[in-house]
C-alpha positions as CSV (number, residue, x, y, z in Angstrom):
1,M,-39.4,30.5,-57.8
2,N,-38.4,26.9,-57.1
3,Y,-40.1,24.3,-59.3
4,I,-40.4,20.7,-58.3
5,L,-41.7,17.9,-60.6
6,F,-43.6,15.1,-58.9
7,D,-44.4,11.7,-60.2
8,G,-48.2,11.8,-59.7
9,A,-50.8,9.1,-60.0
10,S,-49.5,7.8,-63.4
11,R,-46.2,6.6,-62.0
12,N,-47.2,2.9,-61.7
13,A,-48.9,2.9,-65.1
14,L,-45.6,4.0,-66.6
15,L,-43.6,1.0,-65.3
16,P,-41.2,-0.6,-66.2
17,F,-39.7,2.7,-67.3
18,T,-40.3,4.4,-63.9
19,Y,-38.6,1.6,-62.0
20,T,-35.3,3.3,-62.8
21,R,-36.3,7.0,-63.2
22,P,-38.8,9.6,-62.1
23,V,-41.6,10.3,-64.6
24,A,-39.8,13.6,-65.4
25,E,-36.9,11.7,-67.0
26,I,-39.1,10.0,-69.6
27,R,-38.1,11.0,-73.1
28,I,-40.9,11.8,-75.5
29,G,-40.3,13.9,-78.6
30,I,-36.7,15.2,-78.7
31,L,-36.4,16.1,-75.0
32,T,-37.2,14.5,-71.7
33,I,-40.2,15.8,-69.8
34,R,-37.8,17.6,-67.3
35,E,-35.9,19.2,-70.2
36,K,-39.1,20.5,-71.7
37,W,-40.3,22.1,-68.4
38,E,-36.9,23.7,-67.7
39,K,-36.8,25.3,-71.2
40,Y,-40.3,26.7,-70.8
41,L,-39.8,27.9,-67.2
42,G,-36.2,29.1,-67.6
43,Y,-35.3,27.4,-64.3
44,T,-33.7,24.1,-63.2
45,T,-36.1,21.7,-61.4
46,S,-35.8,18.9,-58.9
47,T,-38.0,15.9,-58.2
48,V,-40.3,14.2,-55.8
49,T,-40.2,10.5,-56.6
50,E,-40.0,7.0,-55.0
51,E,-37.8,6.9,-51.9
52,Y,-35.3,4.5,-53.4
53,L,-34.6,6.9,-56.2
54,N,-34.2,10.0,-54.0
55,E,-30.4,9.7,-53.7
56,K,-29.9,9.9,-57.4
57,Y,-32.8,12.3,-58.0
58,P,-33.0,14.5,-54.9
59,M,-35.6,17.1,-54.1
60,V,-34.6,20.7,-53.5
61,E,-37.1,22.5,-51.4
62,L,-37.0,26.2,-50.7
63,E,-39.2,28.6,-48.7
64,E,-41.5,29.0,-51.7
65,N,-42.1,26.2,-54.2
66,I,-44.4,25.2,-57.1
67,M,-45.0,21.5,-57.5
68,I,-45.7,20.3,-61.0
69,N,-47.2,16.9,-62.1
70,A,-44.6,15.5,-64.4
71,S,-47.2,13.5,-66.4
72,Y,-48.3,16.8,-67.9
73,L,-46.2,18.4,-70.6
74,P,-45.7,22.1,-70.8
75,S,-47.3,24.6,-73.2
76,E,-47.2,28.4,-73.3
77,N,-50.6,28.8,-71.8
78,L,-50.1,26.2,-69.0
79,V,-46.7,27.7,-68.1
80,V,-48.3,31.2,-67.8
81,A,-51.0,29.8,-65.5
82,I,-48.4,27.9,-63.3
83,Q,-46.1,30.9,-63.0
84,G,-49.1,33.0,-61.7
85,L,-49.8,30.7,-58.8
86,Q,-49.9,32.3,-55.4
87,P,-49.9,30.7,-51.9
88,K,-52.8,28.2,-51.3
89,Q,-53.6,28.1,-55.0
90,A,-53.7,25.0,-57.3
91,I,-54.5,24.1,-60.9
92,F,-56.4,20.9,-61.5
93,Y,-57.3,19.0,-64.7
94,N,-60.5,17.0,-64.0
95,E,-59.8,15.5,-60.5
96,E,-56.0,15.5,-60.7
97,P,-53.6,18.3,-59.6
98,I,-51.4,19.7,-62.4
99,A,-49.6,22.2,-60.2
100,F,-49.8,23.9,-56.8
101,Y,-48.0,26.4,-54.6
102,V,-46.5,25.1,-51.4
103,E,-44.3,26.7,-48.7
104,E,-41.5,24.8,-47.0
105,D,-42.7,22.1,-44.6
106,Q,-46.3,23.0,-45.4
107,E,-48.9,20.2,-45.0
108,V,-50.9,20.2,-48.3
109,D,-54.7,19.9,-48.0
110,F,-56.5,20.9,-51.2
111,D,-59.7,21.6,-49.2
112,D,-57.9,24.7,-48.1
113,Y,-56.8,25.7,-51.6
114,E,-58.3,27.9,-54.2
115,I,-58.7,25.5,-57.1
116,T,-58.6,26.6,-60.8
117,H,-59.7,24.0,-63.3
118,Y,-57.6,24.0,-66.5
119,D,-60.0,23.6,-69.5
120,A,-57.6,24.1,-72.4
121,E,-56.1,21.3,-74.5
122,I,-53.4,19.5,-72.5
123,F,-50.7,17.0,-73.4
124,T,-50.4,14.1,-70.9
125,V,-48.2,10.9,-70.6
126,Q,-50.2,8.6,-68.5
127,H,-49.6,5.1,-70.0
128,T,-46.5,3.5,-71.5
129,W,-48.1,3.4,-74.9
130,D,-48.6,7.2,-74.8
131,I,-44.8,7.5,-75.2
132,F,-44.8,6.3,-78.8
133,S,-48.4,7.0,-79.8
134,K,-48.0,10.7,-78.9
135,N,-44.4,11.0,-80.1
136,E,-45.2,12.7,-83.4
137,Q,-46.9,15.5,-81.6
138,A,-44.1,15.8,-79.1
139,I,-41.4,16.0,-81.8
140,K,-43.4,18.7,-83.5
141,E,-43.6,20.8,-80.2
142,D,-40.0,20.2,-79.3
143,F,-38.8,21.1,-82.8
144,K,-40.4,24.5,-82.6
145,L,-39.0,25.0,-79.1
146,L,-35.4,24.1,-79.9
147,T,-35.1,25.7,-83.3
148,K,-37.0,29.0,-82.8
149,D,-34.9,32.0,-84.0
150,R,-32.0,29.6,-84.8
151,E,-30.3,28.6,-88.1
152,S,-29.6,25.0,-89.0
153,Q,-26.2,23.8,-90.2
154,P,-26.2,23.5,-94.0
155,I,-27.6,20.2,-95.4
156,P,-24.7,18.6,-97.4
157,S,-25.4,18.4,-101.1
158,S,-24.9,14.7,-101.2
159,N,-28.2,14.1,-99.6
160,N,-31.6,13.6,-101.3
161,V,-33.8,16.1,-99.5
162,I,-37.6,16.9,-99.5
163,A,-38.8,20.0,-97.6
164,P,-35.4,21.1,-96.4
165,E,-37.1,24.0,-94.5
166,H,-38.3,21.5,-92.0
167,I,-34.9,19.9,-91.3
168,F,-32.6,21.2,-88.6
169,I,-29.0,19.9,-88.2
170,E,-27.0,20.8,-85.1
171,E,-23.3,21.6,-85.0
172,G,-21.0,18.6,-85.4
173,A,-23.7,16.3,-87.0
174,V,-22.6,14.2,-90.0
175,V,-25.2,13.4,-92.7
176,E,-24.1,12.2,-96.1
177,F,-25.7,10.3,-99.0
178,A,-29.0,9.8,-97.1
179,S,-32.6,10.4,-98.1
180,L,-34.3,13.0,-95.8
181,N,-38.1,13.5,-96.4
182,A,-39.5,16.2,-94.1
183,S,-42.7,16.7,-96.1
184,K,-44.8,14.8,-93.5
185,G,-43.0,16.2,-90.4
186,S,-39.8,17.8,-89.2
187,I,-36.4,16.1,-88.9
188,Y,-34.1,17.0,-86.1
189,I,-30.5,15.9,-86.0
190,G,-28.6,16.5,-82.8
191,K,-25.1,17.6,-82.0
192,D,-22.4,15.2,-83.2
193,A,-25.0,12.7,-84.4
194,E,-24.5,10.7,-87.6
195,I,-26.8,9.4,-90.3
196,M,-24.7,7.0,-92.4
197,E,-25.0,6.6,-96.1
198,G,-28.0,4.9,-97.7
199,S,-30.3,5.6,-94.8
200,L,-33.9,6.5,-95.6
201,I,-35.5,8.9,-93.1
202,R,-39.1,10.1,-93.1
203,G,-40.2,12.7,-90.5
204,P,-41.3,13.5,-88.0
205,F,-38.0,12.2,-86.7
206,A,-35.5,13.1,-83.9
207,L,-31.9,11.9,-83.7
208,C,-30.5,13.1,-80.4
209,D,-26.9,14.1,-79.6
210,Q,-24.2,11.7,-80.5
211,A,-26.6,9.0,-81.7
212,V,-26.0,7.0,-84.9
213,I,-28.3,5.7,-87.7
214,K,-26.4,2.9,-89.4
215,M,-26.0,2.3,-93.2
216,G,-29.2,1.5,-95.1
217,A,-31.5,2.0,-92.2
218,K,-35.2,2.7,-92.9
219,I,-36.8,5.0,-90.3
220,Y,-40.5,6.0,-90.5
221,G,-42.2,8.9,-88.8
222,G,-42.9,9.3,-85.2
223,T,-39.5,7.9,-84.2
224,T,-37.0,9.2,-81.6
225,V,-33.5,7.8,-81.2
226,G,-32.1,9.0,-77.9
227,P,-28.6,10.2,-77.1
228,Y,-25.7,7.8,-77.7
229,S,-27.9,5.1,-79.3
230,K,-27.2,3.2,-82.5
231,V,-29.9,2.1,-84.8
232,G,-30.1,0.0,-88.0
233,G,-32.7,-1.9,-89.9
234,E,-36.4,-0.8,-90.0
235,V,-38.0,1.3,-87.3
236,N,-41.5,2.8,-87.2
237,N,-43.1,5.1,-84.6
238,S,-40.8,4.1,-81.7
239,V,-38.9,5.9,-78.9
240,I,-35.5,4.9,-77.7
241,F,-34.6,6.7,-74.5
242,G,-30.8,6.7,-74.9
243,C,-27.6,4.7,-74.7
244,S,-29.4,1.7,-76.3
245,N,-28.6,-0.3,-79.5
246,K,-30.6,-1.8,-82.3
247,G,-27.6,-2.0,-84.5
248,H,-28.7,-4.5,-87.1
249,D,-31.5,-5.5,-89.5
250,G,-34.9,-6.4,-88.0
251,F,-38.1,-4.5,-87.4
252,L,-39.0,-2.4,-84.4
253,G,-42.5,-0.8,-84.5
254,N,-44.7,1.1,-82.2
255,S,-42.3,0.4,-79.3
256,V,-40.4,2.0,-76.5
257,L,-36.9,1.0,-75.3
258,G,-35.4,2.3,-72.1
259,E,-31.7,3.0,-71.6
260,W,-28.8,0.5,-71.9
261,C,-30.9,-2.0,-73.9
262,N,-29.6,-4.1,-76.8
263,L,-31.5,-5.9,-79.5
264,G,-29.6,-8.7,-81.2
265,A,-29.3,-9.0,-85.0
266,D,-32.5,-9.7,-86.8
267,T,-34.7,-9.1,-83.7
268,N,-38.3,-8.5,-84.8
269,T,-41.3,-7.1,-83.0
270,S,-44.9,-7.8,-84.0
271,N,-47.0,-4.6,-83.7
272,L,-50.3,-6.0,-85.2
273,K,-52.3,-9.0,-84.1
274,N,-53.3,-11.5,-86.8
275,N,-57.0,-10.8,-86.1
276,Y,-56.4,-7.0,-86.2
277,A,-58.0,-6.7,-82.7
278,P,-57.0,-3.9,-80.3
279,V,-53.8,-4.7,-78.3
280,R,-53.8,-5.5,-74.6
281,L,-50.6,-4.7,-72.7
282,W,-49.4,-5.9,-69.3
283,S,-50.1,-3.3,-66.6
284,Y,-48.1,-3.3,-63.4
285,E,-50.7,-1.0,-61.9
286,T,-53.6,-3.3,-62.3
287,E,-51.6,-6.6,-62.4
288,S,-53.5,-7.6,-65.5
289,F,-53.5,-6.9,-69.2
290,A,-54.9,-3.4,-70.0
291,K,-56.8,-2.3,-73.0
292,T,-54.6,0.2,-75.0
293,G,-57.3,1.0,-77.6
294,L,-54.5,0.7,-80.2
295,Q,-54.4,-1.6,-83.2
296,F,-50.6,-1.2,-83.4
297,C,-48.5,-1.8,-80.3
298,G,-45.1,-3.6,-80.2
299,L,-42.5,-3.8,-77.4
300,M,-42.0,-2.0,-74.1
301,M,-38.6,-2.8,-72.8
302,G,-37.2,-1.5,-69.5
303,D,-33.6,-0.4,-68.8
304,H,-30.6,-2.8,-69.1
305,S,-32.6,-5.5,-70.8
306,K,-31.1,-7.5,-73.8
307,C,-32.2,-10.0,-76.3
308,G,-30.2,-12.4,-78.5
309,I,-30.1,-12.7,-82.3
310,N,-33.3,-13.7,-84.1
311,T,-35.5,-12.9,-81.1
312,M,-39.2,-12.6,-82.0
313,F,-41.5,-10.6,-79.8
314,N,-45.3,-11.0,-79.9
315,T,-47.6,-8.0,-80.3
316,G,-47.8,-6.0,-77.1
317,T,-44.9,-7.5,-75.2
318,V,-43.7,-5.9,-71.9
319,V,-40.1,-6.7,-70.7
320,G,-39.0,-5.5,-67.3
321,V,-35.6,-4.2,-66.1
322,N,-32.4,-6.3,-66.6
323,A,-34.0,-9.2,-68.5
324,N,-31.9,-11.3,-70.8
325,I,-33.9,-13.1,-73.5
326,F,-32.6,-15.6,-76.1
327,G,-33.5,-18.8,-78.0
328,T,-36.1,-19.8,-80.6
329,G,-39.8,-19.1,-80.5
330,F,-41.8,-16.3,-79.0
331,P,-41.2,-15.5,-75.3
332,R,-44.3,-14.7,-73.2
333,N,-45.8,-11.3,-73.7
334,F,-44.8,-10.3,-70.1
335,V,-41.2,-10.9,-69.1
336,P,-40.5,-9.9,-65.5
337,S,-37.4,-8.0,-64.5
338,Y,-34.3,-10.1,-63.9
339,S,-35.5,-13.0,-66.1
340,W,-33.0,-15.2,-68.0
341,G,-34.2,-17.4,-70.9
342,G,-36.9,-17.4,-73.5
343,S,-39.8,-19.4,-74.9
344,G,-38.4,-22.6,-73.3
345,G,-38.7,-21.1,-69.8
346,F,-36.9,-18.6,-67.5
347,T,-34.7,-18.6,-64.5
348,T,-33.7,-15.7,-62.3
349,Y,-30.9,-13.5,-63.6
350,L,-28.9,-12.8,-60.5
351,T,-27.8,-9.3,-59.7
352,K,-24.1,-10.2,-59.5
353,K,-24.2,-11.3,-63.2
354,A,-26.5,-8.5,-64.3
355,F,-24.3,-5.8,-62.6
356,E,-21.1,-7.2,-64.2
357,V,-22.7,-6.7,-67.6
358,A,-24.0,-3.2,-66.7
359,K,-20.5,-2.1,-65.7
360,V,-19.0,-3.2,-69.0
361,V,-21.8,-1.8,-71.1
362,M,-21.8,1.6,-69.4
363,S,-18.0,1.9,-69.5
364,R,-18.2,1.7,-73.3
365,R,-19.9,5.0,-73.1
366,N,-17.5,6.3,-70.5
367,I,-20.2,6.3,-67.9
368,E,-19.6,4.8,-64.5
369,F,-21.9,2.2,-63.0
370,T,-22.2,3.9,-59.6
371,E,-23.1,2.7,-56.1
372,Q,-26.4,4.6,-56.5
373,D,-27.2,2.7,-59.7
374,E,-26.5,-0.6,-57.9
375,K,-28.7,0.3,-55.0
376,I,-31.6,1.2,-57.3
377,L,-31.3,-2.0,-59.3
378,E,-31.0,-4.1,-56.1
379,H,-34.2,-2.5,-54.9
380,I,-35.9,-3.4,-58.2
381,F,-34.7,-7.0,-58.0
382,E,-36.4,-7.3,-54.6
383,E,-39.6,-5.4,-55.6
384,T,-40.1,-7.5,-58.7
385,K,-39.7,-11.0,-57.1
386,I,-43.4,-11.4,-57.1
387,W,-43.5,-11.5,-60.9
388,R,-40.8,-14.1,-61.1
389,K,-42.6,-16.6,-58.8
390,S,-44.5,-18.2,-61.6
391,Y,-41.3,-19.7,-63.1
392,E,-39.4,-20.2,-59.8
393,K,-41.8,-22.8,-58.6
């Protein structure tokens, strides 16, 4: 069977992260949503996403296909139900399709389908804040999936360890003179990753392949550090997708960073309002500030965005793609894509300059900044002009 992951109704609610990727490429827990589905299904998948992303993330359609809503994460029961789908059958959760069978070039009309309503517990990612607020659960599920019937590399004796049975170290990882406390949740350390000496790690925690925790870091539970990222200082309940750096002291809490981000030394995020009120977060979907229902919510930063040393982010700040923030004071709590400046005001960060930086940054990881990447980022620049108008006047 051919499986295709589609963005679904939640795509706009997951901006700015879905400006540069399909919903399926969001990382939550240890794996991306696509990687989870492929491990459960035992098949590779392709994607239905925005047209400007199609060249990088093409759809592969065969004679028989099952479409899966990427906002829904797999479980054993859900996968069994999906694998049992036949022509003109679909699975819904409330009023939204989770999965449906479709033949090549078929026009889909759910009025012609036999609909099954899925009533069991289900794991969804429908808002940006779901990525960090549900990350503990996702780490737990991914840990079981990745470590089943496998044996961890030995934990070096130099480490201070609590609950070693809940710690899994992949081949090539380096962990020396650190404190690893897995009594509150599992700790996963990926291939060729490194936890430097003096680091304090409390699970549930995931350090993905070739990522680094720097000396003396303090990492609290519910945190994922994606592949090739470098993290220091204090981090609590946050998700870093990959290839991003928070290399120095400063606090990152209840936050999500995309790829190719960099936080300058002593950058701090507020994750709690002074009056302890629930946090509102900018929503691209509603073009207003949405109620998260959360008391703790920090920073949402899209791909390729950067901030200078000593940057301070207010509670519930959203930063778009390719923003460059610096200077004293707190910048506004919604920073549009391609913004250059800080609390003193912004100008437009031109694509020519932004792309020069992207090429240098990506080359440091031996990854090419391709023509596809440039086209995607050019499209985002044009699409997000509306949000920059307020400071271009």
